[in-house]
VEXDREN-2710 file (C-alpha; in Angstrom, 1 decimal):
% VEXDREN-2710
k/r/px/py/pz
1/MET/216.3/144.4/-33.9
2/PRO/216.1/147.1/-31.3
3/HIS/219.3/149.3/-31.4
4/TYR/219.9/149.1/-27.6
5/ARG/223.5/147.8/-28.0
6/ALA/224.1/150.2/-30.7
7/ALA/223.1/153.2/-28.5
8/PHE/226.3/152.7/-26.6
9/GLN/228.8/151.5/-29.1
10/ASN/232.1/152.2/-30.7
11/PRO/234.9/154.5/-29.5
12/SER/235.1/158.1/-28.7
13/PRO/238.1/160.2/-30.0
14/MET/241.4/160.3/-28.1
15/ASN/244.4/162.8/-28.4
16/TRP/248.0/161.7/-28.5
17/ARG/248.3/161.7/-24.8
18/HIS/245.3/159.3/-24.5
19/LEU/247.0/157.1/-27.1
20/LEU/250.4/157.0/-25.4
21/CYS/248.6/156.3/-22.0
22/LEU/246.7/153.4/-23.3
23/THR/249.9/152.0/-24.9
24/VAL/251.5/152.4/-21.7
25/LEU/248.8/151.0/-19.9
26/LEU/249.1/147.7/-21.4
27/ALA/252.4/147.2/-20.2
28/ALA/252.2/148.8/-16.7
29/PRO/248.6/149.5/-15.5
30/LEU/249.6/152.2/-13.0
31/THR/252.0/154.0/-14.8
32/GLY/251.0/157.8/-15.4
33/CYS/251.8/159.5/-18.7
34/ALA/252.3/163.1/-17.7
35/THR/253.4/165.2/-14.6
36/TYR/250.7/167.7/-14.3
37/SER/252.5/169.7/-11.5
38/ARG/255.8/169.5/-9.8
39/VAL/256.2/171.7/-6.6
40/LYS/259.5/172.3/-4.6
41/GLU/259.2/174.1/-1.4
42/LYS/261.9/176.5/-0.3
43/LYS/262.3/176.2/3.6
44/GLN/263.9/179.7/3.7
45/VAL/263.5/183.0/2.0
46/ALA/266.3/185.6/1.7
47/ALA/265.7/188.8/3.5
48/PRO/266.6/192.2/1.9
49/VAL/270.0/193.7/2.5
50/ALA/269.9/195.4/6.0
51/THR/270.1/199.0/5.1
52/THR/267.2/200.0/7.1
53/PRO/265.7/199.3/10.6
54/ARG/263.0/197.1/8.8
55/GLY/265.9/195.4/6.9
56/GLU/267.9/194.8/10.0
57/LEU/265.2/193.1/11.6
58/LEU/264.3/190.9/8.7
59/THR/267.8/189.9/8.1
60/ARG/268.2/189.1/12.0
61/GLY/265.1/187.2/12.1
62/SER/266.1/185.2/9.2
63/ALA/269.3/184.3/10.5
64/GLU/267.7/182.9/13.8
65/SER/264.5/181.5/12.6
66/ALA/265.7/177.8/12.8
67/ARG/267.3/178.2/16.4
68/ARG/265.0/180.4/18.1
69/PRO/261.7/180.5/16.0
70/GLU/259.7/182.6/18.4
71/GLN/262.3/185.2/18.7
72/ALA/262.5/185.5/15.0
73/MET/258.8/185.9/14.7
74/GLY/259.0/188.7/17.1
75/LYS/261.6/190.5/14.9
76/PHE/259.4/189.9/11.8
77/LEU/256.3/191.2/13.5
78/ALA/258.4/194.4/14.5
79/ALA/259.4/194.8/10.9
80/ALA/256.0/194.5/9.5
81/SER/254.7/196.9/12.3
82/LEU/257.3/199.7/11.0
83/ALA/256.5/199.0/7.5
84/SER/252.8/199.2/8.2
85/GLU/253.3/202.6/9.7
86/ARG/255.1/203.7/6.8
87/LEU/252.5/202.8/4.6
88/ARG/249.9/204.7/6.6
89/SER/252.0/208.0/5.8
90/SER/253.0/206.9/2.4
91/PRO/250.9/204.4/0.8
92/LYS/252.9/204.5/-2.4
93/ASP/256.3/203.5/-0.8
94/ALA/257.2/200.2/-2.7
95/GLU/260.0/199.4/-0.4
96/ALA/257.8/199.7/2.6
97/LEU/255.1/197.3/0.8
98/ARG/257.8/194.9/-0.2
99/ASP/259.2/194.7/3.6
100/TYR/255.5/194.3/4.8
101/ASN/255.0/191.5/2.5
102/LEU/258.2/189.7/3.2
103/ALA/257.8/190.1/6.9
104/VAL/254.3/188.5/6.8
105/ASN/255.6/185.8/4.4
106/LEU/258.6/185.1/6.9
107/LEU/256.5/185.0/9.6
108/PHE/254.4/182.3/8.3
109/THR/257.7/180.4/6.9
110/THR/258.9/180.3/10.5
111/ILE/255.6/179.0/12.0
112/ARG/255.6/176.3/9.3
113/SER/259.2/175.1/9.5
114/ALA/259.0/175.2/13.6
115/LYS/255.6/173.3/13.4
116/LEU/254.1/176.1/15.6
117/ASN/250.4/176.5/16.1
118/PRO/249.5/180.2/17.3
119/TRP/245.7/179.9/16.3
120/ASP/244.4/178.3/19.5
121/GLY/244.7/181.4/21.2
122/PRO/246.3/184.7/21.5
123/LEU/250.2/184.2/21.6
124/SER/252.9/186.2/23.2
125/VAL/255.6/186.6/21.0
126/PRO/259.0/188.2/22.3
127/GLY/260.0/191.2/20.3
128/PRO/263.0/193.4/20.2
129/ASP/261.5/196.2/22.3
130/GLY/258.8/194.1/24.2
131/ASP/256.2/191.5/23.7
132/TYR/253.8/191.3/20.8
133/ILE/250.4/189.6/21.1
134/LEU/249.7/187.4/17.9
135/THR/246.1/186.6/17.3
136/HIS/243.8/186.1/14.2
137/ARG/240.4/187.5/13.0
138/ALA/237.7/184.8/13.8
139/ASP/234.8/184.1/11.5
140/PRO/231.9/182.6/13.7
141/LYS/229.6/182.4/10.8
142/HIS/232.0/179.8/9.1
143/PRO/233.7/177.5/11.5
144/GLU/235.0/175.5/8.5
145/ARG/237.4/178.4/7.9
146/SER/239.0/178.2/11.3
147/PRO/242.8/178.4/11.0
148/LEU/243.1/175.4/13.5
149/LEU/241.9/173.1/10.6
150/TYR/244.6/174.2/8.1
151/ASP/248.3/174.0/7.4
152/TYR/249.5/177.4/5.7
153/ILE/252.2/177.2/3.1
154/PRO/253.6/180.4/1.7
155/ALA/253.2/180.7/-2.0
156/ALA/256.2/182.5/-2.4
157/ASN/258.2/179.6/-1.2
158/LEU/257.1/177.3/-3.9
159/GLU/258.9/176.4/-7.1
160/ILE/256.2/175.3/-9.7
161/ASP/256.2/173.6/-13.0
162/GLY/254.6/170.8/-14.8
163/THR/252.5/170.6/-18.0
164/TYR/249.3/172.0/-16.5
165/LEU/251.0/174.9/-15.1
166/LYS/253.4/176.3/-17.2
167/ASP/252.3/179.9/-16.3
168/ARG/252.1/181.2/-12.9
169/THR/248.9/183.7/-12.5
170/VAL/249.5/186.1/-9.6
171/LYS/248.2/189.6/-8.6
172/PRO/250.5/192.3/-7.1
173/GLY/249.3/193.7/-4.1
174/ILE/249.6/193.5/-0.1
175/GLY/249.8/190.4/2.0
176/ALA/251.4/187.1/2.0
177/ALA/249.7/184.7/-0.5
178/LEU/249.3/181.3/1.3
179/VAL/247.9/178.0/0.2
180/ALA/245.5/176.7/3.0
181/VAL/245.7/172.9/3.1
182/ARG/243.0/171.1/5.2
183/ARG/244.6/168.7/7.6
184/GLU/241.8/166.3/7.8
185/ALA/239.1/165.5/5.3
186/ARG/235.9/167.5/5.9
187/ALA/233.1/164.9/7.0
188/ASP/230.2/167.0/5.4
189/ALA/232.4/167.5/1.8
190/ARG/229.8/165.5/-0.2
191/GLU/226.6/167.1/1.2
192/ARG/228.1/170.6/0.6
193/PHE/229.6/169.8/-2.7
194/ALA/233.1/170.7/-1.5
195/VAL/236.7/169.3/-1.8
196/PRO/237.2/166.9/1.0
197/ARG/240.8/168.0/1.6
198/ALA/240.9/171.6/0.5
199/TYR/243.8/173.4/-1.3
200/TYR/242.6/177.0/-1.1
201/GLY/244.4/180.3/-1.8
202/VAL/244.2/182.9/0.8
203/THR/246.3/186.1/1.7
204/ALA/247.5/186.8/5.1
205/VAL/247.3/190.6/6.1
206/ALA/248.5/191.7/9.4
207/ARG/246.9/194.6/11.2
208/PHE/248.5/196.4/14.3
209/THR/246.9/198.2/17.2
210/GLY/250.0/199.0/19.3
211/ARG/251.7/195.9/19.9
212/ARG/248.8/193.5/19.2
213/CYS/248.9/192.0/15.8
214/GLU/245.7/190.3/14.3
215/VAL/246.2/188.5/11.2
216/ALA/243.1/187.9/8.9
217/PHE/243.2/185.3/6.1
218/GLU/241.6/187.3/3.1
219/ASP/239.9/185.6/0.1
220/PRO/241.3/187.1/-3.0
221/LEU/238.5/185.5/-5.1
222/ALA/235.9/187.5/-2.9
223/TYR/237.9/190.7/-2.4
224/GLU/240.1/192.8/-4.8
225/ASP/241.1/195.4/-2.2
226/VAL/241.8/195.4/1.7
227/ASN/242.3/198.2/4.4
228/VAL/245.7/197.9/6.0
229/ALA/246.8/200.9/8.3
230/GLY/244.0/203.0/7.3
231/ARG/244.8/202.8/3.5
232/THR/243.4/200.8/1.0
233/PHE/245.6/198.4/-1.3
234/PRO/245.1/195.9/-3.8
235/LEU/244.9/192.3/-2.0
236/GLY/247.8/190.3/-3.4
237/ALA/247.3/186.7/-4.5
238/ASP/249.0/183.5/-6.1
239/PHE/246.2/181.9/-8.0
240/SER/248.4/179.0/-9.3
241/ALA/249.9/177.8/-6.1
242/PRO/246.7/175.9/-4.8
243/PHE/246.3/174.1/-8.1
244/ALA/250.0/173.1/-8.2
245/LEU/250.0/171.6/-4.7
246/MET/246.6/169.9/-5.3
247/LEU/247.7/168.0/-8.5
248/ASP/251.3/167.3/-6.9
249/ASP/249.9/165.7/-3.9
250/MET/246.8/163.9/-5.4
251/ARG/248.3/162.7/-8.7
252/PRO/245.3/162.4/-10.6
253/ARG/246.6/160.7/-13.6
254/LYS/246.5/157.3/-12.2
255/LEU/242.9/157.9/-11.0
256/GLU/241.9/158.9/-14.6
257/ILE/243.1/155.7/-15.9
258/LEU/241.4/153.6/-13.4
259/ASN/238.1/155.4/-13.6
260/LEU/238.1/154.6/-17.3
261/LEU/238.9/150.8/-17.1
262/ARG/236.9/150.3/-13.8
263/PRO/234.3/152.9/-13.7
264/GLY/232.0/150.7/-11.3
265/GLU/234.6/150.9/-8.6
266/ALA/234.9/154.8/-8.9
267/ALA/231.0/155.6/-8.9
268/GLU/231.5/158.0/-5.8
269/SER/233.7/160.1/-8.1
270/ALA/230.6/161.2/-10.0
271/HIS/230.1/164.3/-8.1
272/ILE/229.7/168.2/-8.3
273/VAL/232.5/169.9/-6.6
274/ARG/232.6/173.6/-5.7
275/LEU/236.2/175.4/-6.1
276/GLN/235.2/178.4/-3.7
277/PRO/232.7/179.5/-1.3
278/PHE/229.3/179.7/-3.0
279/ASP/228.2/183.4/-3.7
280/PRO/224.8/183.8/-5.0
281/ASN/225.7/187.0/-6.6
282/LYS/227.9/185.4/-9.1
283/THR/227.3/183.2/-12.0
284/THR/228.3/179.4/-11.9
285/VAL/230.3/178.0/-14.4
286/LEU/230.2/174.2/-14.4
287/VAL/233.3/172.7/-16.4
288/VAL/232.9/169.1/-17.7
289/HIS/235.8/166.9/-18.7
290/GLY/236.2/164.3/-21.5
291/LEU/237.2/160.7/-21.9
292/ILE/240.4/159.6/-19.9
293/ASP/240.4/162.9/-17.8
294/SER/239.5/164.2/-14.6
295/PRO/238.5/167.8/-13.3
296/ALA/242.3/168.3/-13.2
297/THR/242.3/168.9/-17.1
298/TRP/240.7/172.2/-16.5
299/VAL/243.6/173.6/-14.4
300/PRO/245.5/175.5/-17.3
301/MET/242.1/177.4/-18.2
302/LEU/241.1/178.1/-14.7
303/ASN/244.6/179.2/-13.9
304/ALA/244.6/181.7/-16.6
305/LEU/240.8/182.9/-16.1
306/ARG/241.3/183.7/-12.4
307/GLY/244.0/186.1/-13.3
308/ASP/241.3/188.5/-14.8
309/PRO/239.3/190.7/-12.2
310/ALA/236.2/190.7/-14.1
311/ILE/236.0/186.7/-13.8
312/ARG/236.8/186.8/-10.3
313/LYS/234.2/189.4/-9.9
314/ASN/231.3/187.9/-11.7
315/TYR/231.9/183.9/-11.8
316/GLN/232.6/181.0/-9.5
317/PHE/233.7/177.6/-10.9
318/TRP/232.1/174.1/-10.2
319/PHE/233.6/170.7/-11.5
320/TYR/231.6/167.8/-12.6
321/GLY/233.9/164.8/-12.3
322/TYR/232.8/161.4/-13.3
323/PRO/234.1/158.0/-14.3
324/SER/235.0/158.3/-17.9
325/GLY/234.3/154.6/-18.5
326/TYR/230.5/155.3/-18.1
327/PRO/228.4/155.9/-21.4
328/TYR/227.9/159.3/-21.6
329/PRO/224.0/159.2/-21.6
330/TYR/224.5/157.6/-18.3
331/SER/226.9/160.3/-17.1
332/ALA/224.5/162.8/-18.2
333/ALA/221.9/161.2/-16.1
334/VAL/224.0/161.4/-13.1
335/LEU/224.8/164.7/-13.6
336/ARG/221.1/165.9/-13.6
337/SER/220.6/164.0/-10.3
338/GLU/223.7/165.8/-9.0
339/LEU/222.3/169.1/-10.1
340/ASP/219.0/168.7/-8.5
341/ALA/220.8/167.9/-5.1
342/ALA/223.4/170.7/-5.5
343/LEU/220.8/173.5/-6.4
344/LYS/218.7/172.5/-3.3
345/VAL/221.7/173.4/-1.1
346/PHE/223.0/176.4/-3.5
347/PRO/220.0/177.8/-5.3
348/GLN/221.1/179.8/-8.3
349/GLN/220.2/183.4/-8.7
350/LYS/221.7/183.6/-12.4
351/PRO/221.6/181.1/-15.2
352/MET/224.5/178.8/-15.1
353/ILE/227.2/178.3/-17.9
354/PHE/228.2/174.9/-19.0
355/ILE/231.6/174.5/-20.4
356/GLY/232.5/170.9/-22.0
357/HIS/235.5/169.3/-23.6
358/SER/235.2/166.4/-25.8
359/MET/232.8/163.9/-24.5
360/GLY/232.0/166.5/-21.7
361/GLY/230.7/168.7/-24.5
362/LEU/228.3/165.9/-25.4
363/ILE/227.3/165.5/-21.6
364/SER/226.6/169.3/-21.5
365/ARG/224.6/169.1/-24.7
366/LEU/222.3/166.8/-23.0
367/MET/221.7/169.4/-20.5
368/VAL/220.0/171.8/-23.1
369/THR/218.1/169.2/-24.8
370/ASP/214.4/168.2/-24.4
371/SER/214.5/164.7/-25.8
372/GLY/210.8/163.9/-25.3
373/ASP/210.5/160.1/-26.4
374/LYS/212.2/160.6/-29.6
375/ILE/215.4/158.7/-28.5
376/TRP/213.4/156.2/-26.7
377/ARG/211.3/155.1/-29.5
378/LYS/214.6/154.2/-31.6
379/PHE/215.4/151.6/-29.3
380/PHE/212.3/150.1/-27.5
381/PRO/209.1/148.9/-29.0
382/LYS/207.1/150.1/-26.1
383/PRO/206.8/153.2/-23.6
384/PRO/208.5/153.1/-20.3
385/ASP/205.2/152.2/-18.3
386/GLN/204.7/149.1/-20.2
387/MET/208.3/147.8/-19.9
388/ARG/208.1/145.2/-17.1
389/LEU/211.6/145.8/-15.6
390/PRO/213.1/145.7/-12.0
391/PRO/212.5/149.5/-10.7
392/GLU/216.2/150.4/-10.3
393/SER/216.8/149.2/-13.8
394/LYS/214.0/150.8/-15.3
395/LYS/214.8/154.2/-13.8
396/LEU/218.4/154.1/-14.9
397/VAL/217.4/153.2/-18.7
398/THR/214.6/155.8/-18.7
399/GLU/216.9/158.7/-17.3
400/SER/219.3/157.9/-19.9
401/PHE/217.1/158.2/-22.8
402/ILE/214.2/160.6/-21.9
403/PHE/215.1/163.9/-20.2
404/ASP/214.2/167.7/-19.9
405/SER/216.7/170.5/-20.6
406/ARG/217.9/172.1/-17.3
407/LYS/216.0/175.3/-16.4
408/GLU/219.1/176.6/-14.9
409/ALA/221.3/176.4/-18.0
410/GLY/221.9/179.7/-19.5
411/ARG/224.9/179.3/-22.0
412/VAL/227.0/176.5/-23.3
413/ILE/230.6/176.3/-24.6
414/PHE/231.5/173.3/-26.5
415/ILE/235.2/172.7/-26.9
416/ALA/236.3/170.0/-29.4
417/SER/233.1/168.1/-28.8
418/PRO/232.3/165.4/-31.4
419/HIS/228.7/165.9/-31.7
420/ARG/228.7/163.6/-34.8
421/GLY/230.9/161.1/-33.6
422/SER/234.3/160.3/-35.3
423/ASN/235.4/157.8/-37.9
424/LEU/238.2/156.6/-35.5
425/ALA/235.3/154.7/-33.9
426/ALA/235.8/151.7/-36.2
427/GLY/239.6/151.7/-35.5
428/TRP/241.7/148.9/-33.6
429/LEU/242.5/151.5/-30.9
430/GLY/238.9/152.2/-30.1
431/ARG/238.1/148.5/-30.0
432/MET/241.1/147.6/-27.8
433/GLY/240.2/150.3/-25.4
434/ALA/236.5/149.0/-25.2
435/LYS/237.6/145.6/-24.3
436/LEU/239.9/146.9/-21.6
437/ILE/236.9/148.7/-19.7
438/HIS/235.2/146.8/-17.1
439/SER/231.5/147.9/-17.0
440/PRO/229.9/148.5/-13.3
441/GLN/227.3/146.0/-12.4
442/THR/224.5/148.7/-12.1
443/LEU/224.8/149.1/-15.8
444/LEU/225.5/145.4/-16.5
445/LYS/222.1/144.5/-14.9
446/ALA/220.1/147.3/-16.3
447/SER/221.6/146.4/-19.8
448/LEU/220.6/143.1/-19.6
449/ASP/217.1/143.7/-18.2
450/ALA/216.2/145.9/-21.0
451/VAL/217.8/143.6/-23.6
452/GLU/215.6/140.6/-22.2
453/PHE/212.6/142.6/-22.5
454/VAL/213.2/143.5/-26.3
455/ILE/215.0/140.1/-27.3
456/SER/213.5/136.9/-26.9
457/ASP/216.2/134.8/-28.2
458/ALA/218.6/133.6/-25.4
459/GLY/221.6/133.2/-27.7
460/ALA/221.2/136.9/-28.8
461/ARG/220.8/138.1/-25.4
462/ALA/224.2/136.4/-24.3
463/ALA/226.1/137.9/-27.1
464/MET/225.1/141.5/-26.1
465/LYS/227.8/143.6/-24.7
466/VAL/227.5/146.0/-22.0
467/PRO/227.8/149.5/-23.1
468/THR/231.1/151.7/-22.3
469/SER/232.1/155.3/-23.1
470/VAL/234.2/154.0/-25.8
471/ASP/231.3/152.2/-27.2
472/THR/229.2/155.3/-28.0
473/LEU/230.3/157.6/-30.6
474/SER/230.1/156.1/-34.0
475/PRO/228.7/158.4/-36.7
476/GLN/226.4/155.6/-37.4
477/ASN/225.2/155.1/-33.7
478/PRO/221.5/155.5/-33.6
479/PHE/221.8/157.5/-30.1
480/VAL/224.3/160.1/-32.0
481/LYS/222.3/160.3/-34.9
482/THR/219.1/160.9/-33.1
483/ILE/220.3/163.5/-30.6
484/ASN/221.6/165.5/-33.6
485/GLU/218.1/165.6/-35.0
486/ILE/216.8/167.3/-31.8
487/PRO/217.5/171.1/-31.4
488/ILE/219.2/172.8/-28.6
489/LYS/216.4/174.4/-26.4
490/PRO/215.5/177.8/-28.1
491/GLY/216.8/180.6/-26.2
492/VAL/220.0/179.0/-25.0
493/PRO/223.0/180.5/-26.7
494/TYR/225.8/178.1/-27.4
495/HIS/229.5/178.5/-28.7
496/SER/231.8/176.2/-30.5
497/ILE/235.6/176.2/-30.0
498/ILE/237.3/173.7/-32.7
499/GLY/240.8/172.9/-33.1
500/ASP/242.5/172.6/-36.6
501/ARG/246.3/171.9/-35.7
502/GLY/247.2/175.0/-36.9
503/LYS/246.7/174.0/-40.6
504/GLY/244.1/176.4/-41.5
505/ASP/242.1/173.8/-43.5
506/THR/238.6/174.5/-42.3
507/PRO/235.9/173.1/-43.2
508/LYS/238.3/170.1/-44.2
509/SER/240.0/170.5/-40.8
510/SER/240.5/168.2/-37.8
511/ASP/241.9/168.5/-34.4
512/GLY/243.6/165.1/-35.0
513/PHE/240.8/163.2/-33.8
514/VAL/237.6/165.0/-34.1
515/PRO/236.8/166.5/-37.6
516/TYR/235.3/169.8/-38.2
517/TRP/232.0/168.3/-39.4
518/SER/231.5/166.5/-36.3
519/SER/232.2/169.6/-33.9
520/HIS/230.6/172.2/-36.2
521/LEU/226.9/173.2/-35.1
522/GLU/224.6/175.3/-37.0
523/GLY/223.0/177.9/-35.0
524/ALA/226.0/178.7/-32.8
525/THR/226.2/182.0/-31.4
526/THR/230.0/182.0/-32.1
527/GLU/232.4/179.6/-33.7
528/LYS/236.2/180.0/-33.1
529/ILE/238.9/177.8/-34.8
530/VAL/242.0/177.8/-32.9
531/PRO/245.5/176.0/-33.7
532/SER/245.2/173.2/-31.4
533/ASN/245.1/169.2/-31.4
534/HIS/242.2/167.7/-29.5
535/SER/243.2/169.5/-25.9
536/ALA/241.8/172.6/-27.4
537/HIS/240.6/173.5/-23.8
538/GLN/244.3/174.1/-22.8
539/ASN/245.1/176.2/-26.0
540/LYS/246.0/179.8/-25.3
541/GLU/243.6/181.1/-28.0
542/ALA/240.8/178.9/-26.8
543/ILE/241.2/180.0/-23.3
544/ALA/241.1/183.8/-24.4
545/GLU/237.9/182.9/-26.4
546/VAL/236.4/181.6/-23.1
547/LEU/237.4/184.6/-21.5
548/ARG/235.8/186.8/-24.2
549/ILE/232.6/184.9/-24.0
550/LEU/232.3/185.3/-20.3
551/LYS/233.2/188.8/-20.1
552/SER/230.6/189.8/-22.9
553/GLY/228.1/187.4/-21.5
554/LYS/228.4/188.5/-17.9
555/ARG/225.1/189.5/-16.0
END
């Protein structure tokens, strides 16, 4: 009998968090299992002791910001102007830099707390010695960056913790780090592969010409330095605050579980999303998550990587998110379609890098593999052109089993990836998980159409099970066995990062769910064993290894 059913059968590995989530899920379907991020916003920031004219202005403004916000803003602008003049003559004056940054931060704190909107035109602000004109530097080439579309939250006012943000990544420098939160969802987000409601880190810099203050919202992922008062300074930044607010507001854990159990209802989530404005001069790194996860799982790594100036200069990051209840060959087919669409809008000048964790590594592996018809012939007796199937079903099945490597792929990093499956596939947890997943109708129809073509017995057809993600990764699975007989495309370097739980027992090691014999790949450019469980992509040594690979491979 053809092995169509077996091609998508048996469970994929899970870490302890996944096991706990699945157990909790049985009792309370919408209960989360971890707090990825907690954010508390302070409404007021303490001013320095008033021992200088700048300090006195900051202290007086802070005292009246709640009752007389516009007058307070005038004092903050006056303090920023005095600090700016001091920096012009003494750019290494640390106290002047501190007062300048605090003044700009207090300005935005007051704007936010008083619910003011000074960006729809020049605003006259009463100052201690006359009015200031507050305005902003417009960017006519990028109307989507208009400050009218965003709320600006000072990052210094945010207290952050959570399992995904244990370390705060900041860059000292000039300006007030802000999180720009888009007020309404972007209508063209999907076509532009953008986050619908952006949480983006910018840094506000105030430049003075007499009593005119022009605020610029600088991008610390695009610029390392800025000019203020005729001097060049490092641009300050907080790279953690945008991630923290996004995770705290969106609460992705519930969606991760639902995307596993009811993937058909989450089909729209199968999408590539950019994390920053596209720069053709930077190498694109596409990260792909694993089972019962979402793009949120990459926050610890990206939070750390963005702290390195070489990464900011040379790389930009994209997510591929998808319902993890899909069988991974189908998720790979969707990714190929997404890449085709994304590269029409954002053509790559440099080869892309794929980083995949767990099942995401298997999806990434299919991006650098030319299958020919070798996999197809394991399951079907005739070539695709001889299969009498409805066009939609035929397309889906064909694209899942016959595919070419991606021309844009220049490097792959596999992290805790079960290339040869896992013996846990036969366990009770996997069987229970597979039963909980409701396969989408599109896959249901394609599966039944294909089964009807190769199986004539009606009773056997009725007994067939529609594939899910936890039906794919048995070591005996024909798809898994066959894909490991096909080499990765020559000329594409690949790297393996593998956890051993700190036991140091490789090659007999395991990350607790994926054994070394499954993660190890012959021919890897490098292989790094880290003391981690299955969540190796969040391990500090693994992140340091990704940093090393990216820095050594930058073009």
